C-alpha positions as CSV (number, residue, x, y, z in Angstrom):
1,M,7.4,-8.6,-6.1
2,K,6.1,-5.2,-5.0
3,L,3.7,-4.9,-2.1
4,S,1.4,-1.9,-1.8
5,S,-1.2,-0.8,0.7
6,V,-4.5,0.5,-0.7
7,D,-7.7,1.9,0.7
8,F,-10.5,0.7,-1.5
9,Y,-14.2,1.7,-1.6
10,L,-16.7,-0.8,-2.7
11,D,-20.5,-0.6,-3.1
12,W,-22.2,-3.6,-1.4
13,P,-25.5,-4.2,-3.3
14,V,-28.4,-5.8,-1.5
15,S,-28.2,-8.7,-4.0
16,I,-25.0,-9.9,-2.4
17,K,-25.8,-11.9,0.7
18,L,-23.6,-11.8,3.8
19,K,-22.4,-15.4,3.2
20,N,-21.1,-14.3,-0.2
21,L,-19.6,-11.0,0.8
22,R,-16.0,-12.4,1.3
23,E,-15.9,-13.8,-2.2
24,F,-17.4,-10.6,-3.6
25,I,-14.7,-8.4,-1.9
26,I,-11.8,-10.7,-3.0
27,A,-13.0,-10.8,-6.6
28,N,-13.0,-7.0,-6.7
29,L,-9.6,-6.7,-5.0
30,E,-8.0,-9.3,-7.4
31,K,-8.6,-6.8,-10.3
32,K,-6.0,-4.6,-8.7
33,G,-3.4,-7.3,-7.8
34,D,-2.7,-10.5,-5.8
35,V,-4.4,-10.2,-2.4
36,I,-2.2,-10.7,0.6
37,R,-4.4,-9.3,3.3
38,W,-7.6,-7.3,3.6
39,S,-10.0,-6.0,6.2
40,I,-13.3,-4.0,6.3
41,V,-12.6,-0.8,8.2
42,D,-15.8,1.1,7.7
43,I,-19.4,0.5,6.5
44,Q,-21.7,3.4,5.5
45,N,-25.4,3.2,4.5
46,S,-26.1,4.7,1.1
47,I,-28.5,7.6,0.7
48,D,-30.0,6.0,-2.4
49,S,-33.3,4.0,-2.4
50,F,-31.5,0.8,-3.5
51,G,-30.3,0.0,0.0
52,T,-26.6,-0.5,-1.0
53,K,-23.9,0.0,1.6
54,K,-20.4,1.5,1.0
55,L,-17.5,-0.6,2.4
56,K,-14.1,0.9,3.0
57,I,-11.5,-1.9,2.5
58,K,-7.8,-1.7,3.6
59,A,-5.7,-4.2,1.7
60,V,-2.2,-5.2,1.0
61,L,-1.6,-6.3,-2.6
62,A,1.3,-7.8,-4.5
63,N,1.9,-6.5,-8.0
C-alpha cells in the first residue's frame, strides 16, 4: 500500500448544503484513492455570480 499526501481544490456549489458537505468531499476524494485522512485548509468565495466557494483540501490517500 502506497500513501500519498495531496492538496486538492474542490468547488462547493450552493446546491450542496452544509450537512451534506462531508459526504460531497469524501465522494470526490475517493475518485483519487482510499481516503485515510482529510481536512479543509482554506475556503475562498468565488467571483462568479453562482455563489460557489472554492475549498482547499489536504488529504492522505492510499493507492
